[in-house]
PASEBA-1860 file (N, C-alpha, C; in nm, 3 decimals):
! residues 92
1> MARFLITM> 0.085/-0.117/0.000/0.000/0.000/0.000/0.090/0.123/0.000 ~ 0.052/0.221/-0.081/0.127/0.347/-0.086/0.029/0.463/-0.084 ~ 0.082/0.580/-0.050/0.001/0.703/-0.051/0.040/0.782/-0.175 ~ -0.063/0.830/-0.246/-0.043/0.901/-0.371/-0.105/1.040/-0.364 ~ -0.045/1.133/-0.437/-0.103/1.265/-0.457/-0.160/1.264/-0.598 ~ -0.292/1.274/-0.608/-0.363/1.263/-0.735/-0.416/1.402/-0.772 ~ -0.375/1.453/-0.886/-0.427/1.579/-0.936/-0.533/1.548/-1.040 ~ -0.653/1.595/-1.013/-0.766/1.568/-1.102/-0.776/1.676/-1.210
9> HMPTANPN> -0.822/1.636/-1.325/-0.844/1.728/-1.437/-0.990/1.772/-1.433 ~ -1.021/1.856/-1.335/-1.157/1.904/-1.315/-1.151/2.025/-1.223 ~ -1.253/2.110/-1.224/-1.250/2.229/-1.138/-1.264/2.193/-0.990 ~ -1.219/2.284/-0.904/-1.232/2.265/-0.760/-1.361/2.327/-0.711 ~ -1.402/2.290/-0.592/-1.521/2.350/-0.532/-1.490/2.491/-0.480 ~ -1.363/2.518/-0.452/-1.322/2.648/-0.399/-1.253/2.727/-0.510 ~ -1.307/2.842/-0.550/-1.247/2.918/-0.659/-1.108/2.973/-0.627 ~ -1.066/2.971/-0.499/-0.933/3.017/-0.461/-0.825/2.911/-0.485
17> HRGHQITA> -0.865/2.788/-0.510/-0.770/2.680/-0.535/-0.767/2.650/-0.685 ~ -0.648/2.641/-0.741/-0.636/2.621/-0.885/-0.646/2.475/-0.927 ~ -0.610/2.384/-0.839/-0.610/2.243/-0.876/-0.685/2.158/-0.776 ~ -0.754/2.059/-0.826/-0.828/1.965/-0.741/-0.735/1.847/-0.713 ~ -0.688/1.835/-0.590/-0.596/1.728/-0.555/-0.653/1.639/-0.446 ~ -0.618/1.512/-0.456/-0.661/1.411/-0.359/-0.536/1.343/-0.304 ~ -0.526/1.333/-0.173/-0.421/1.255/-0.109/-0.486/1.125/-0.066 ~ -0.436/1.012/-0.118/-0.507/0.887/-0.097/-0.413/0.767/-0.090
25> DHPAETLD> -0.455/0.668/-0.013/-0.387/0.538/-0.008/-0.456/0.443/-0.104 ~ -0.375/0.356/-0.164/-0.426/0.254/-0.256/-0.337/0.131/-0.240 ~ -0.391/0.010/-0.261/-0.310/-0.111/-0.246/-0.188/-0.120/-0.338 ~ -0.187/-0.044/-0.448/-0.068/-0.044/-0.535/0.052/0.001/-0.453 ~ 0.166/-0.062/-0.476/0.286/-0.030/-0.398/0.382/0.063/-0.470 ~ 0.363/0.079/-0.601/0.452/0.165/-0.680/0.368/0.251/-0.774 ~ 0.434/0.352/-0.830/0.369/0.436/-0.928/0.332/0.356/-1.052 ~ 0.418/0.264/-1.093/0.388/0.179/-1.208/0.264/0.093/-1.185
33> EFCEELNS> 0.252/0.035/-1.066/0.134/-0.046/-1.034/0.008/0.040/-1.033 ~ 0.017/0.161/-0.978/-0.099/0.250/-0.975/-0.137/0.292/-1.117 ~ -0.039/0.316/-1.202/-0.065/0.349/-1.342/-0.140/0.235/-1.412 ~ -0.099/0.113/-1.386/-0.167/-0.002/-1.444/-0.312/-0.010/-1.397 ~ -0.336/0.018/-1.269/-0.473/0.020/-1.216/-0.557/0.128/-1.284 ~ -0.498/0.247/-1.302/-0.570/0.356/-1.368/-0.607/0.321/-1.511 ~ -0.515/0.255/-1.581/-0.540/0.219/-1.721/-0.633/0.100/-1.738 ~ -0.652/0.022/-1.633/-0.735/-0.099/-1.642/-0.876/-0.082/-1.587
41> NAFLIVRQ> -0.905/0.032/-1.523/-1.034/0.050/-1.456/-1.092/0.187/-1.485 ~ -1.224/0.192/-1.497/-1.293/0.320/-1.516/-1.303/0.396/-1.384 ~ -1.310/0.321/-1.273/-1.320/0.381/-1.141/-1.227/0.306/-1.045 ~ -1.171/0.378/-0.948/-1.088/0.318/-0.844/-1.139/0.360/-0.708 ~ -1.130/0.270/-0.612/-1.161/0.304/-0.474/-1.029/0.330/-0.403 ~ -1.019/0.448/-0.341/-0.900/0.487/-0.266/-0.943/0.528/-0.126 ~ -0.848/0.536/-0.036/-0.873/0.585/0.100/-0.824/0.729/0.107 ~ -0.914/0.823/0.125/-0.882/0.965/0.119/-0.837/1.020/0.254
49> YYYVTDRR> -0.736/1.110/0.251/-0.686/1.175/0.371/-0.679/1.325/0.350 ~ -0.716/1.400/0.454/-0.698/1.546/0.457/-0.594/1.577/0.563 ~ -0.516/1.681/0.538/-0.425/1.731/0.641/-0.494/1.849/0.707 ~ -0.530/1.835/0.833/-0.602/1.939/0.905/-0.502/2.036/0.966 ~ -0.518/2.163/0.934/-0.432/2.268/0.989/-0.512/2.351/1.087 ~ -0.447/2.444/1.153/-0.516/2.528/1.250/-0.622/2.616/1.186 ~ -0.622/2.627/1.053/-0.723/2.707/0.984/-0.857/2.633/0.973 ~ -0.859/2.504/1.004/-0.979/2.424/0.982/-1.050/2.388/1.112
57> GSGPLGWQ> -1.052/2.477/1.208/-1.126/2.449/1.330/-1.038/2.423/1.450 ~ -1.101/2.376/1.557/-1.030/2.360/1.683/-0.995/2.214/1.714 ~ -1.016/2.124/1.620/-0.985/1.983/1.644/-0.836/1.957/1.635 ~ -0.795/1.830/1.645/-0.653/1.796/1.640/-0.595/1.822/1.501 ~ -0.468/1.861/1.499/-0.398/1.885/1.374/-0.339/1.754/1.322 ~ -0.316/1.748/1.192/-0.253/1.631/1.133/-0.345/1.562/1.034 ~ -0.307/1.440/0.998/-0.381/1.365/0.897/-0.513/1.314/0.951 ~ -0.618/1.331/0.873/-0.751/1.286/0.909/-0.801/1.190/0.801
65> DRGDLIIN> -0.835/1.070/0.841/-0.889/0.969/0.750/-1.031/1.009/0.713 ~ -1.055/1.030/0.583/-1.187/1.072/0.536/-1.266/0.957/0.474 ~ -1.213/0.835/0.484/-1.286/0.719/0.436/-1.261/0.691/0.288 ~ -1.335/0.593/0.239/-1.318/0.551/0.099/-1.378/0.653/0.004 ~ -1.318/0.662/-0.114/-1.361/0.754/-0.218/-1.348/0.682/-0.351 ~ -1.446/0.696/-0.436/-1.439/0.641/-0.571/-1.398/0.753/-0.665 ~ -1.291/0.731/-0.741/-1.250/0.832/-0.838/-1.269/0.779/-0.980 ~ -1.310/0.869/-1.068/-1.327/0.838/-1.209/-1.190/0.854/-1.275
73> TDHVGKVA> -1.135/0.746/-1.326/-0.999/0.751/-1.379/-0.988/0.836/-1.506 ~ -1.100/0.865/-1.572/-1.097/0.953/-1.690/-1.059/1.096/-1.652 ~ -1.073/1.132/-1.526/-1.048/1.269/-1.483/-0.917/1.286/-1.406 ~ -0.833/1.182/-1.405/-0.704/1.192/-1.339/-0.606/1.261/-1.434 ~ -0.549/1.373/-1.388/-0.454/1.446/-1.471/-0.311/1.398/-1.451 ~ -0.270/1.381/-1.324/-0.136/1.330/-1.294/-0.134/1.273/-1.154 ~ -0.033/1.188/-1.130/-0.020/1.120/-1.000/0.127/1.117/-0.962 ~ 0.153/1.135/-0.832/0.289/1.122/-0.779/0.281/1.047/-0.647
81> LFYGTGEN> 0.390/0.980/-0.611/0.399/0.927/-0.476/0.395/1.044/-0.381 ~ 0.327/1.029/-0.270/0.310/1.139/-0.176/0.422/1.139/-0.074 ~ 0.487/1.253/-0.058/0.593/1.269/0.041/0.556/1.368/0.150 ~ 0.446/1.438/0.134/0.382/1.520/0.236/0.465/1.612/0.320 ~ 0.461/1.590/0.448/0.514/1.683/0.546/0.660/1.662/0.577 ~ 0.738/1.623/0.478/0.881/1.606/0.498/0.921/1.464/0.531 ~ 0.826/1.377/0.555/0.860/1.237/0.581/0.793/1.150/0.476 ~ 0.860/1.050/0.430/0.808/0.962/0.327/0.712/0.862/0.390
89> VNSQ> 0.581/0.887/0.376/0.482/0.798/0.437/0.482/0.661/0.369 ~ 0.542/0.651/0.249/0.543/0.525/0.176/0.649/0.429/0.226 ~ 0.739/0.474/0.313/0.843/0.384/0.362/0.807/0.319/0.494 ~ 0.687/0.344/0.544/0.645/0.287/0.673/0.600/0.144/0.658
END
């Protein structure tokens, strides 16, 4: 399982953000495996995560599991392994 940063080729809900990005875990272990999944399926189920900052309320800061998400692979613009907050979450 690896964490990926997925940039979607679609508008965002917030006009102040230029790109619609999803941080998600998927059973694929490499970028090549994830690419194969994208090319073989119309939809993928991923586990979505948000990074909660002090701007988003008074709850705890850090990664928040947002549950499963189905993405339409026709709208994926680009994908990278996620390295996030300075630590490689994929090496855990």
